mmCIF file of the C-alpha atoms, coordinates in Angstrom:
data_MODEL
# 
_entry.id   MODEL 
# 
loop_
_atom_site.group_PDB 
_atom_site.id 
_atom_site.type_symbol 
_atom_site.label_atom_id 
_atom_site.label_alt_id 
_atom_site.label_comp_id 
_atom_site.label_asym_id 
_atom_site.label_entity_id 
_atom_site.label_seq_id 
_atom_site.pdbx_PDB_ins_code 
_atom_site.Cartn_x 
_atom_site.Cartn_y 
_atom_site.Cartn_z 
_atom_site.occupancy 
_atom_site.B_iso_or_equiv 
_atom_site.pdbx_formal_charge 
_atom_site.auth_seq_id 
_atom_site.auth_comp_id 
_atom_site.auth_asym_id 
_atom_site.auth_atom_id 
_atom_site.pdbx_PDB_model_num 
ATOM 1   C CA . UNK A 1 1   ? 11.368  9.974   23.321  1.00 0.00 ? 1   UNK A CA 1 
ATOM 2   C CA . UNK A 1 2   ? 10.435  11.583  20.018  1.00 0.00 ? 2   UNK A CA 1 
ATOM 3   C CA . UNK A 1 3   ? 7.970   14.217  19.651  1.00 0.00 ? 3   UNK A CA 1 
ATOM 4   C CA . UNK A 1 4   ? 4.574   13.521  18.356  1.00 0.00 ? 4   UNK A CA 1 
ATOM 5   C CA . UNK A 1 5   ? 4.909   15.393  15.235  1.00 0.00 ? 5   UNK A CA 1 
ATOM 6   C CA . UNK A 1 6   ? 7.247   12.763  13.857  1.00 0.00 ? 6   UNK A CA 1 
ATOM 7   C CA . UNK A 1 7   ? 7.317   10.397  16.226  1.00 0.00 ? 7   UNK A CA 1 
ATOM 8   C CA . UNK A 1 8   ? 9.176   7.203   16.400  1.00 0.00 ? 8   UNK A CA 1 
ATOM 9   C CA . UNK A 1 9   ? 10.363  4.205   19.503  1.00 0.00 ? 9   UNK A CA 1 
ATOM 10  C CA . UNK A 1 10  ? 13.555  4.333   20.532  1.00 0.00 ? 10  UNK A CA 1 
ATOM 11  C CA . UNK A 1 11  ? 16.581  2.118   20.169  1.00 0.00 ? 11  UNK A CA 1 
ATOM 12  C CA . UNK A 1 12  ? 16.044  1.194   23.731  1.00 0.00 ? 12  UNK A CA 1 
ATOM 13  C CA . UNK A 1 13  ? 12.798  -0.256  22.680  1.00 0.00 ? 13  UNK A CA 1 
ATOM 14  C CA . UNK A 1 14  ? 14.134  -3.068  19.849  1.00 0.00 ? 14  UNK A CA 1 
ATOM 15  C CA . UNK A 1 15  ? 17.436  -3.075  22.684  1.00 0.00 ? 15  UNK A CA 1 
ATOM 16  C CA . UNK A 1 16  ? 15.195  -4.713  25.356  1.00 0.00 ? 16  UNK A CA 1 
ATOM 17  C CA . UNK A 1 17  ? 13.876  -7.189  22.892  1.00 0.00 ? 17  UNK A CA 1 
ATOM 18  C CA . UNK A 1 18  ? 16.867  -8.338  21.969  1.00 0.00 ? 18  UNK A CA 1 
ATOM 19  C CA . UNK A 1 19  ? 17.888  -8.588  25.310  1.00 0.00 ? 19  UNK A CA 1 
ATOM 20  C CA . UNK A 1 20  ? 14.387  -10.652 26.122  1.00 0.00 ? 20  UNK A CA 1 
ATOM 21  C CA . UNK A 1 21  ? 15.045  -12.533 23.093  1.00 0.00 ? 21  UNK A CA 1 
ATOM 22  C CA . UNK A 1 22  ? 18.673  -13.582 24.777  1.00 0.00 ? 22  UNK A CA 1 
ATOM 23  C CA . UNK A 1 23  ? 17.424  -13.526 28.548  1.00 0.00 ? 23  UNK A CA 1 
ATOM 24  C CA . UNK A 1 24  ? 13.859  -14.893 27.997  1.00 0.00 ? 24  UNK A CA 1 
ATOM 25  C CA . UNK A 1 25  ? 13.077  -16.043 31.893  1.00 0.00 ? 25  UNK A CA 1 
ATOM 26  C CA . UNK A 1 26  ? 11.339  -14.970 34.800  1.00 0.00 ? 26  UNK A CA 1 
ATOM 27  C CA . UNK A 1 27  ? 14.627  -14.085 37.315  1.00 0.00 ? 27  UNK A CA 1 
ATOM 28  C CA . UNK A 1 28  ? 15.936  -11.618 34.257  1.00 0.00 ? 28  UNK A CA 1 
ATOM 29  C CA . UNK A 1 29  ? 12.146  -9.867  33.651  1.00 0.00 ? 29  UNK A CA 1 
ATOM 30  C CA . UNK A 1 30  ? 12.251  -9.033  37.020  1.00 0.00 ? 30  UNK A CA 1 
ATOM 31  C CA . UNK A 1 31  ? 15.165  -7.335  37.173  1.00 0.00 ? 31  UNK A CA 1 
ATOM 32  C CA . UNK A 1 32  ? 14.797  -5.700  34.542  1.00 0.00 ? 32  UNK A CA 1 
ATOM 33  C CA . UNK A 1 33  ? 11.065  -4.541  34.868  1.00 0.00 ? 33  UNK A CA 1 
ATOM 34  C CA . UNK A 1 34  ? 11.793  -0.820  35.122  1.00 0.00 ? 34  UNK A CA 1 
ATOM 35  C CA . UNK A 1 35  ? 13.453  -0.994  31.629  1.00 0.00 ? 35  UNK A CA 1 
ATOM 36  C CA . UNK A 1 36  ? 10.424  -2.905  30.189  1.00 0.00 ? 36  UNK A CA 1 
ATOM 37  C CA . UNK A 1 37  ? 8.035   -0.305  31.929  1.00 0.00 ? 37  UNK A CA 1 
ATOM 38  C CA . UNK A 1 38  ? 9.974   2.777   30.373  1.00 0.00 ? 38  UNK A CA 1 
ATOM 39  C CA . UNK A 1 39  ? 10.915  0.808   26.931  1.00 0.00 ? 39  UNK A CA 1 
ATOM 40  C CA . UNK A 1 40  ? 8.276   -1.099  26.360  1.00 0.00 ? 40  UNK A CA 1 
ATOM 41  C CA . UNK A 1 41  ? 5.045   -0.233  28.309  1.00 0.00 ? 41  UNK A CA 1 
ATOM 42  C CA . UNK A 1 42  ? 5.051   3.393   28.058  1.00 0.00 ? 42  UNK A CA 1 
ATOM 43  C CA . UNK A 1 43  ? 6.184   4.072   24.457  1.00 0.00 ? 43  UNK A CA 1 
ATOM 44  C CA . UNK A 1 44  ? 3.715   1.167   23.134  1.00 0.00 ? 44  UNK A CA 1 
ATOM 45  C CA . UNK A 1 45  ? 0.737   2.918   24.977  1.00 0.00 ? 45  UNK A CA 1 
ATOM 46  C CA . UNK A 1 46  ? 1.429   6.334   23.990  1.00 0.00 ? 46  UNK A CA 1 
ATOM 47  C CA . UNK A 1 47  ? 1.909   5.089   19.989  1.00 0.00 ? 47  UNK A CA 1 
ATOM 48  C CA . UNK A 1 48  ? -1.228  3.728   20.449  1.00 0.00 ? 48  UNK A CA 1 
ATOM 49  C CA . UNK A 1 49  ? -3.639  6.635   21.746  1.00 0.00 ? 49  UNK A CA 1 
ATOM 50  C CA . UNK A 1 50  ? -1.640  8.744   18.479  1.00 0.00 ? 50  UNK A CA 1 
ATOM 51  C CA . UNK A 1 51  ? -2.194  5.809   15.971  1.00 0.00 ? 51  UNK A CA 1 
ATOM 52  C CA . UNK A 1 52  ? -5.639  5.011   16.904  1.00 0.00 ? 52  UNK A CA 1 
ATOM 53  C CA . UNK A 1 53  ? -6.365  8.724   16.600  1.00 0.00 ? 53  UNK A CA 1 
ATOM 54  C CA . UNK A 1 54  ? -4.991  8.978   13.831  1.00 0.00 ? 54  UNK A CA 1 
ATOM 55  C CA . UNK A 1 55  ? -6.837  6.589   11.891  1.00 0.00 ? 55  UNK A CA 1 
ATOM 56  C CA . UNK A 1 56  ? -10.185 7.687   12.934  1.00 0.00 ? 56  UNK A CA 1 
ATOM 57  C CA . UNK A 1 57  ? -8.966  11.056  11.484  1.00 0.00 ? 57  UNK A CA 1 
ATOM 58  C CA . UNK A 1 58  ? -7.923  9.708   7.745   1.00 0.00 ? 58  UNK A CA 1 
ATOM 59  C CA . UNK A 1 59  ? -10.356 6.551   7.716   1.00 0.00 ? 59  UNK A CA 1 
ATOM 60  C CA . UNK A 1 60  ? -13.298 8.608   9.372   1.00 0.00 ? 60  UNK A CA 1 
ATOM 61  C CA . UNK A 1 61  ? -13.696 5.662   11.723  1.00 0.00 ? 61  UNK A CA 1 
ATOM 62  C CA . UNK A 1 62  ? -13.539 5.286   15.536  1.00 0.00 ? 62  UNK A CA 1 
ATOM 63  C CA . UNK A 1 63  ? -10.772 2.643   16.404  1.00 0.00 ? 63  UNK A CA 1 
ATOM 64  C CA . UNK A 1 64  ? -9.829  1.024   19.733  1.00 0.00 ? 64  UNK A CA 1 
ATOM 65  C CA . UNK A 1 65  ? -6.195  -0.335  20.013  1.00 0.00 ? 65  UNK A CA 1 
ATOM 66  C CA . UNK A 1 66  ? -5.317  -3.519  22.074  1.00 0.00 ? 66  UNK A CA 1 
ATOM 67  C CA . UNK A 1 67  ? -1.447  -4.030  23.131  1.00 0.00 ? 67  UNK A CA 1 
ATOM 68  C CA . UNK A 1 68  ? -1.048  -8.309  23.414  1.00 0.00 ? 68  UNK A CA 1 
ATOM 69  C CA . UNK A 1 69  ? 0.276   -9.240  26.278  1.00 0.00 ? 69  UNK A CA 1 
ATOM 70  C CA . UNK A 1 70  ? 4.041   -9.631  26.900  1.00 0.00 ? 70  UNK A CA 1 
ATOM 71  C CA . UNK A 1 71  ? 3.417   -12.988 29.227  1.00 0.00 ? 71  UNK A CA 1 
ATOM 72  C CA . UNK A 1 72  ? 2.975   -16.027 27.042  1.00 0.00 ? 72  UNK A CA 1 
ATOM 73  C CA . UNK A 1 73  ? 0.400   -18.390 27.564  1.00 0.00 ? 73  UNK A CA 1 
ATOM 74  C CA . UNK A 1 74  ? 2.841   -21.837 28.092  1.00 0.00 ? 74  UNK A CA 1 
ATOM 75  C CA . UNK A 1 75  ? -0.171  -23.718 28.762  1.00 0.00 ? 75  UNK A CA 1 
ATOM 76  C CA . UNK A 1 76  ? -0.338  -26.177 26.045  1.00 0.00 ? 76  UNK A CA 1 
ATOM 77  C CA . UNK A 1 77  ? 2.759   -25.218 24.148  1.00 0.00 ? 77  UNK A CA 1 
ATOM 78  C CA . UNK A 1 78  ? 5.890   -27.319 24.979  1.00 0.00 ? 78  UNK A CA 1 
ATOM 79  C CA . UNK A 1 79  ? 7.466   -24.127 24.581  1.00 0.00 ? 79  UNK A CA 1 
ATOM 80  C CA . UNK A 1 80  ? 8.016   -22.864 28.057  1.00 0.00 ? 80  UNK A CA 1 
ATOM 81  C CA . UNK A 1 81  ? 9.355   -19.699 27.689  1.00 0.00 ? 81  UNK A CA 1 
ATOM 82  C CA . UNK A 1 82  ? 7.050   -17.586 29.666  1.00 0.00 ? 82  UNK A CA 1 
ATOM 83  C CA . UNK A 1 83  ? 7.312   -13.987 27.302  1.00 0.00 ? 83  UNK A CA 1 
ATOM 84  C CA . UNK A 1 84  ? 7.045   -12.870 23.717  1.00 0.00 ? 84  UNK A CA 1 
ATOM 85  C CA . UNK A 1 85  ? 10.007  -11.385 22.738  1.00 0.00 ? 85  UNK A CA 1 
ATOM 86  C CA . UNK A 1 86  ? 8.380   -8.931  20.234  1.00 0.00 ? 86  UNK A CA 1 
ATOM 87  C CA . UNK A 1 87  ? 5.234   -6.253  20.321  1.00 0.00 ? 87  UNK A CA 1 
ATOM 88  C CA . UNK A 1 88  ? 2.010   -6.497  18.714  1.00 0.00 ? 88  UNK A CA 1 
ATOM 89  C CA . UNK A 1 89  ? -0.679  -4.247  18.601  1.00 0.00 ? 89  UNK A CA 1 
ATOM 90  C CA . UNK A 1 90  ? -4.130  -4.086  16.701  1.00 0.00 ? 90  UNK A CA 1 
ATOM 91  C CA . UNK A 1 91  ? -6.301  -1.316  15.745  1.00 0.00 ? 91  UNK A CA 1 
ATOM 92  C CA . UNK A 1 92  ? -9.838  -2.347  15.762  1.00 0.00 ? 92  UNK A CA 1 
ATOM 93  C CA . UNK A 1 93  ? -12.636 -0.674  14.371  1.00 0.00 ? 93  UNK A CA 1 
ATOM 94  C CA . UNK A 1 94  ? -14.967 0.575   17.214  1.00 0.00 ? 94  UNK A CA 1 
ATOM 95  C CA . UNK A 1 95  ? -17.815 -1.982  17.708  1.00 0.00 ? 95  UNK A CA 1 
ATOM 96  C CA . UNK A 1 96  ? -15.767 -5.245  15.995  1.00 0.00 ? 96  UNK A CA 1 
ATOM 97  C CA . UNK A 1 97  ? -12.577 -7.030  16.574  1.00 0.00 ? 97  UNK A CA 1 
ATOM 98  C CA . UNK A 1 98  ? -11.972 -7.756  13.119  1.00 0.00 ? 98  UNK A CA 1 
ATOM 99  C CA . UNK A 1 99  ? -10.867 -6.936  10.211  1.00 0.00 ? 99  UNK A CA 1 
ATOM 100 C CA . UNK A 1 100 ? -8.429  -4.527  12.088  1.00 0.00 ? 100 UNK A CA 1 
ATOM 101 C CA . UNK A 1 101 ? -5.257  -3.266  11.182  1.00 0.00 ? 101 UNK A CA 1 
ATOM 102 C CA . UNK A 1 102 ? -1.263  -4.691  12.617  1.00 0.00 ? 102 UNK A CA 1 
ATOM 103 C CA . UNK A 1 103 ? 1.817   -3.812  14.129  1.00 0.00 ? 103 UNK A CA 1 
ATOM 104 C CA . UNK A 1 104 ? 4.434   -6.318  14.908  1.00 0.00 ? 104 UNK A CA 1 
ATOM 105 C CA . UNK A 1 105 ? 7.464   -5.289  16.420  1.00 0.00 ? 105 UNK A CA 1 
ATOM 106 C CA . UNK A 1 106 ? 10.331  -8.197  16.443  1.00 0.00 ? 106 UNK A CA 1 
ATOM 107 C CA . UNK A 1 107 ? 13.964  -7.799  17.520  1.00 0.00 ? 107 UNK A CA 1 
ATOM 108 C CA . UNK A 1 108 ? 14.706  -8.062  14.358  1.00 0.00 ? 108 UNK A CA 1 
ATOM 109 C CA . UNK A 1 109 ? 12.135  -6.411  11.985  1.00 0.00 ? 109 UNK A CA 1 
ATOM 110 C CA . UNK A 1 110 ? 9.071   -4.298  11.389  1.00 0.00 ? 110 UNK A CA 1 
ATOM 111 C CA . UNK A 1 111 ? 5.772   -5.928  9.782   1.00 0.00 ? 111 UNK A CA 1 
ATOM 112 C CA . UNK A 1 112 ? 2.539   -4.065  9.223   1.00 0.00 ? 112 UNK A CA 1 
ATOM 113 C CA . UNK A 1 113 ? -0.903  -6.167  8.125   1.00 0.00 ? 113 UNK A CA 1 
ATOM 114 C CA . UNK A 1 114 ? -4.566  -5.772  8.158   1.00 0.00 ? 114 UNK A CA 1 
ATOM 115 C CA . UNK A 1 115 ? -7.009  -8.797  7.652   1.00 0.00 ? 115 UNK A CA 1 
ATOM 116 C CA . UNK A 1 116 ? -8.864  -11.184 10.077  1.00 0.00 ? 116 UNK A CA 1 
ATOM 117 C CA . UNK A 1 117 ? -6.961  -14.245 11.622  1.00 0.00 ? 117 UNK A CA 1 
ATOM 118 C CA . UNK A 1 118 ? -9.871  -16.541 11.748  1.00 0.00 ? 118 UNK A CA 1 
ATOM 119 C CA . UNK A 1 119 ? -13.524 -16.310 10.433  1.00 0.00 ? 119 UNK A CA 1 
ATOM 120 C CA . UNK A 1 120 ? -16.053 -16.340 13.127  1.00 0.00 ? 120 UNK A CA 1 
ATOM 121 C CA . UNK A 1 121 ? -19.512 -18.530 13.254  1.00 0.00 ? 121 UNK A CA 1 
ATOM 122 C CA . UNK A 1 122 ? -21.686 -17.982 10.199  1.00 0.00 ? 122 UNK A CA 1 
ATOM 123 C CA . UNK A 1 123 ? -18.696 -15.452 8.483   1.00 0.00 ? 123 UNK A CA 1 
ATOM 124 C CA . UNK A 1 124 ? -16.847 -18.188 6.723   1.00 0.00 ? 124 UNK A CA 1 
ATOM 125 C CA . UNK A 1 125 ? -19.802 -19.158 4.813   1.00 0.00 ? 125 UNK A CA 1 
ATOM 126 C CA . UNK A 1 126 ? -20.590 -15.783 3.980   1.00 0.00 ? 126 UNK A CA 1 
ATOM 127 C CA . UNK A 1 127 ? -16.597 -15.444 2.872   1.00 0.00 ? 127 UNK A CA 1 
ATOM 128 C CA . UNK A 1 128 ? -16.839 -18.464 0.594   1.00 0.00 ? 128 UNK A CA 1 
ATOM 129 C CA . UNK A 1 129 ? -19.850 -17.811 -1.241  1.00 0.00 ? 129 UNK A CA 1 
ATOM 130 C CA . UNK A 1 130 ? -18.928 -14.469 -2.080  1.00 0.00 ? 130 UNK A CA 1 
ATOM 131 C CA . UNK A 1 131 ? -15.513 -15.533 -2.856  1.00 0.00 ? 131 UNK A CA 1 
ATOM 132 C CA . UNK A 1 132 ? -17.208 -17.960 -5.699  1.00 0.00 ? 132 UNK A CA 1 
ATOM 133 C CA . UNK A 1 133 ? -20.311 -15.323 -6.619  1.00 0.00 ? 133 UNK A CA 1 
ATOM 134 C CA . UNK A 1 134 ? -19.099 -12.044 -8.067  1.00 0.00 ? 134 UNK A CA 1 
ATOM 135 C CA . UNK A 1 135 ? -17.314 -10.272 -5.829  1.00 0.00 ? 135 UNK A CA 1 
ATOM 136 C CA . UNK A 1 136 ? -14.431 -12.940 -6.170  1.00 0.00 ? 136 UNK A CA 1 
ATOM 137 C CA . UNK A 1 137 ? -13.123 -11.134 -8.762  1.00 0.00 ? 137 UNK A CA 1 
ATOM 138 C CA . UNK A 1 138 ? -12.982 -8.160  -6.876  1.00 0.00 ? 138 UNK A CA 1 
ATOM 139 C CA . UNK A 1 139 ? -11.075 -10.056 -3.861  1.00 0.00 ? 139 UNK A CA 1 
ATOM 140 C CA . UNK A 1 140 ? -8.641  -11.784 -6.639  1.00 0.00 ? 140 UNK A CA 1 
ATOM 141 C CA . UNK A 1 141 ? -8.010  -8.165  -8.010  1.00 0.00 ? 141 UNK A CA 1 
ATOM 142 C CA . UNK A 1 142 ? -7.255  -6.502  -4.607  1.00 0.00 ? 142 UNK A CA 1 
ATOM 143 C CA . UNK A 1 143 ? -4.782  -9.223  -4.197  1.00 0.00 ? 143 UNK A CA 1 
ATOM 144 C CA . UNK A 1 144 ? -3.082  -9.242  -7.135  1.00 0.00 ? 144 UNK A CA 1 
ATOM 145 C CA . UNK A 1 145 ? -2.424  -5.383  -6.300  1.00 0.00 ? 145 UNK A CA 1 
ATOM 146 C CA . UNK A 1 146 ? -1.438  -5.798  -2.533  1.00 0.00 ? 146 UNK A CA 1 
ATOM 147 C CA . UNK A 1 147 ? 1.359   -8.332  -4.221  1.00 0.00 ? 147 UNK A CA 1 
ATOM 148 C CA . UNK A 1 148 ? 2.202   -5.934  -6.856  1.00 0.00 ? 148 UNK A CA 1 
ATOM 149 C CA . UNK A 1 149 ? 3.163   -3.525  -3.826  1.00 0.00 ? 149 UNK A CA 1 
ATOM 150 C CA . UNK A 1 150 ? 5.471   -5.831  -2.437  1.00 0.00 ? 150 UNK A CA 1 
ATOM 151 C CA . UNK A 1 151 ? 2.575   -7.248  0.347   1.00 0.00 ? 151 UNK A CA 1 
ATOM 152 C CA . UNK A 1 152 ? 2.489   -10.882 1.074   1.00 0.00 ? 152 UNK A CA 1 
ATOM 153 C CA . UNK A 1 153 ? -0.541  -12.699 2.220   1.00 0.00 ? 153 UNK A CA 1 
ATOM 154 C CA . UNK A 1 154 ? -0.944  -15.034 5.040   1.00 0.00 ? 154 UNK A CA 1 
ATOM 155 C CA . UNK A 1 155 ? -1.056  -18.816 4.634   1.00 0.00 ? 155 UNK A CA 1 
ATOM 156 C CA . UNK A 1 156 ? -4.110  -20.990 3.800   1.00 0.00 ? 156 UNK A CA 1 
ATOM 157 C CA . UNK A 1 157 ? -5.244  -23.178 6.643   1.00 0.00 ? 157 UNK A CA 1 
ATOM 158 C CA . UNK A 1 158 ? -6.373  -25.844 4.709   1.00 0.00 ? 158 UNK A CA 1 
ATOM 159 C CA . UNK A 1 159 ? -4.195  -27.800 1.821   1.00 0.00 ? 159 UNK A CA 1 
ATOM 160 C CA . UNK A 1 160 ? -6.971  -28.603 -0.363  1.00 0.00 ? 160 UNK A CA 1 
ATOM 161 C CA . UNK A 1 161 ? -10.209 -26.948 -1.307  1.00 0.00 ? 161 UNK A CA 1 
ATOM 162 C CA . UNK A 1 162 ? -12.858 -27.780 1.308   1.00 0.00 ? 162 UNK A CA 1 
ATOM 163 C CA . UNK A 1 163 ? -15.294 -30.872 0.152   1.00 0.00 ? 163 UNK A CA 1 
ATOM 164 C CA . UNK A 1 164 ? -18.011 -29.324 -1.787  1.00 0.00 ? 164 UNK A CA 1 
ATOM 165 C CA . UNK A 1 165 ? -17.154 -26.500 -3.226  1.00 0.00 ? 165 UNK A CA 1 
ATOM 166 C CA . UNK A 1 166 ? -16.271 -26.389 -6.941  1.00 0.00 ? 166 UNK A CA 1 
ATOM 167 C CA . UNK A 1 167 ? -12.401 -26.821 -7.036  1.00 0.00 ? 167 UNK A CA 1 
ATOM 168 C CA . UNK A 1 168 ? -12.281 -25.615 -10.684 1.00 0.00 ? 168 UNK A CA 1 
ATOM 169 C CA . UNK A 1 169 ? -13.767 -22.324 -10.001 1.00 0.00 ? 169 UNK A CA 1 
ATOM 170 C CA . UNK A 1 170 ? -11.068 -19.345 -10.638 1.00 0.00 ? 170 UNK A CA 1 
ATOM 171 C CA . UNK A 1 171 ? -10.959 -18.699 -7.092  1.00 0.00 ? 171 UNK A CA 1 
ATOM 172 C CA . UNK A 1 172 ? -11.226 -21.707 -5.648  1.00 0.00 ? 172 UNK A CA 1 
ATOM 173 C CA . UNK A 1 173 ? -8.011  -21.380 -4.627  1.00 0.00 ? 173 UNK A CA 1 
ATOM 174 C CA . UNK A 1 174 ? -8.824  -18.502 -2.103  1.00 0.00 ? 174 UNK A CA 1 
ATOM 175 C CA . UNK A 1 175 ? -11.471 -21.226 -0.185  1.00 0.00 ? 175 UNK A CA 1 
ATOM 176 C CA . UNK A 1 176 ? -8.326  -22.555 1.367   1.00 0.00 ? 176 UNK A CA 1 
ATOM 177 C CA . UNK A 1 177 ? -8.318  -19.261 3.873   1.00 0.00 ? 177 UNK A CA 1 
ATOM 178 C CA . UNK A 1 178 ? -10.238 -19.700 6.965   1.00 0.00 ? 178 UNK A CA 1 
ATOM 179 C CA . UNK A 1 179 ? -8.522  -16.549 7.841   1.00 0.00 ? 179 UNK A CA 1 
ATOM 180 C CA . UNK A 1 180 ? -7.078  -13.915 5.447   1.00 0.00 ? 180 UNK A CA 1 
ATOM 181 C CA . UNK A 1 181 ? -4.893  -10.858 5.553   1.00 0.00 ? 181 UNK A CA 1 
ATOM 182 C CA . UNK A 1 182 ? -1.979  -8.664  4.096   1.00 0.00 ? 182 UNK A CA 1 
ATOM 183 C CA . UNK A 1 183 ? 1.227   -8.398  5.294   1.00 0.00 ? 183 UNK A CA 1 
ATOM 184 C CA . UNK A 1 184 ? 4.183   -6.083  4.361   1.00 0.00 ? 184 UNK A CA 1 
ATOM 185 C CA . UNK A 1 185 ? 7.632   -6.996  5.993   1.00 0.00 ? 185 UNK A CA 1 
ATOM 186 C CA . UNK A 1 186 ? 10.512  -4.332  6.635   1.00 0.00 ? 186 UNK A CA 1 
ATOM 187 C CA . UNK A 1 187 ? 14.118  -5.969  6.544   1.00 0.00 ? 187 UNK A CA 1 
ATOM 188 C CA . UNK A 1 188 ? 14.853  -4.685  9.959   1.00 0.00 ? 188 UNK A CA 1 
ATOM 189 C CA . UNK A 1 189 ? 13.570  -2.332  12.819  1.00 0.00 ? 189 UNK A CA 1 
ATOM 190 C CA . UNK A 1 190 ? 14.581  1.262   11.154  1.00 0.00 ? 190 UNK A CA 1 
ATOM 191 C CA . UNK A 1 191 ? 11.494  2.168   10.216  1.00 0.00 ? 191 UNK A CA 1 
ATOM 192 C CA . UNK A 1 192 ? 10.057  1.533   13.689  1.00 0.00 ? 192 UNK A CA 1 
ATOM 193 C CA . UNK A 1 193 ? 13.072  4.172   15.149  1.00 0.00 ? 193 UNK A CA 1 
ATOM 194 C CA . UNK A 1 194 ? 13.338  6.972   12.972  1.00 0.00 ? 194 UNK A CA 1 
ATOM 195 C CA . UNK A 1 195 ? 11.225  8.896   10.803  1.00 0.00 ? 195 UNK A CA 1 
ATOM 196 C CA . UNK A 1 196 ? 7.355   9.457   11.165  1.00 0.00 ? 196 UNK A CA 1 
ATOM 197 C CA . UNK A 1 197 ? 6.226   5.955   12.219  1.00 0.00 ? 197 UNK A CA 1 
ATOM 198 C CA . UNK A 1 198 ? 2.761   7.015   12.517  1.00 0.00 ? 198 UNK A CA 1 
ATOM 199 C CA . UNK A 1 199 ? 3.026   8.484   8.462   1.00 0.00 ? 199 UNK A CA 1 
ATOM 200 C CA . UNK A 1 200 ? 4.539   4.438   7.447   1.00 0.00 ? 200 UNK A CA 1 
ATOM 201 C CA . UNK A 1 201 ? 2.311   2.902   9.922   1.00 0.00 ? 201 UNK A CA 1 
ATOM 202 C CA . UNK A 1 202 ? -0.462  5.376   7.791   1.00 0.00 ? 202 UNK A CA 1 
ATOM 203 C CA . UNK A 1 203 ? 0.617   4.855   4.444   1.00 0.00 ? 203 UNK A CA 1 
ATOM 204 C CA . UNK A 1 204 ? 0.478   1.253   4.556   1.00 0.00 ? 204 UNK A CA 1 
ATOM 205 C CA . UNK A 1 205 ? -2.591  0.393   6.362   1.00 0.00 ? 205 UNK A CA 1 
ATOM 206 C CA . UNK A 1 206 ? -4.637  2.496   3.532   1.00 0.00 ? 206 UNK A CA 1 
ATOM 207 C CA . UNK A 1 207 ? -2.892  0.348   1.066   1.00 0.00 ? 207 UNK A CA 1 
ATOM 208 C CA . UNK A 1 208 ? -4.842  -2.783  2.558   1.00 0.00 ? 208 UNK A CA 1 
ATOM 209 C CA . UNK A 1 209 ? -8.164  -0.668  3.171   1.00 0.00 ? 209 UNK A CA 1 
ATOM 210 C CA . UNK A 1 210 ? -9.764  -2.347  0.001   1.00 0.00 ? 210 UNK A CA 1 
ATOM 211 C CA . UNK A 1 211 ? -8.881  -5.288  1.975   1.00 0.00 ? 211 UNK A CA 1 
ATOM 212 C CA . UNK A 1 212 ? -10.310 -4.342  5.194   1.00 0.00 ? 212 UNK A CA 1 
ATOM 213 C CA . UNK A 1 213 ? -13.436 -3.445  3.320   1.00 0.00 ? 213 UNK A CA 1 
ATOM 214 C CA . UNK A 1 214 ? -14.014 -6.453  1.462   1.00 0.00 ? 214 UNK A CA 1 
ATOM 215 C CA . UNK A 1 215 ? -13.713 -8.619  4.427   1.00 0.00 ? 215 UNK A CA 1 
ATOM 216 C CA . UNK A 1 216 ? -15.878 -6.718  6.632   1.00 0.00 ? 216 UNK A CA 1 
ATOM 217 C CA . UNK A 1 217 ? -18.780 -7.566  4.213   1.00 0.00 ? 217 UNK A CA 1 
ATOM 218 C CA . UNK A 1 218 ? -18.205 -11.326 5.927   1.00 0.00 ? 218 UNK A CA 1 
# 
């Protein structure tokens, strides 16, 4: 494992994810449980601690990390494979779950992002009112800048502007979203297994901070 000043996951972590994708069954997983602990669980927990501390220092806010379960909930899914062949982690500001920063290591690539998957309760109404008000122009500028930097936006949940809202408004297209996040997709896993991963994540999370700040008021 790399030192904390220049930390990154080992290639063995990506290899474990590739092997799990190719052998996604309980028998294989149980036979390789020690590899899961050594190459996935332990380094993920170490990364969470470092990243949360670094984000807290950089953004002057305490962050709580969460490693999403490797075990899939297959109760309502046609796909009955029991495990997630990826590592997903969120870093949420203290006292709230969203908006948050996201880390996603897949067998083939790395994705970093920030935002919210789903506006809860009155947050959706607040988002829509702000989007059609004076804050809508500010959000549009933030999203334009992110796209100019190579970030992609989460796909809108709705095909049309919801009923009762002005579809001719200059920012009406943003009302099709029921959650909003920006994502940066690296073409491979190299940024996760070489160099300073904490610095790579921090650089992209800071670029996403204007979106996070805007969403925090919803």
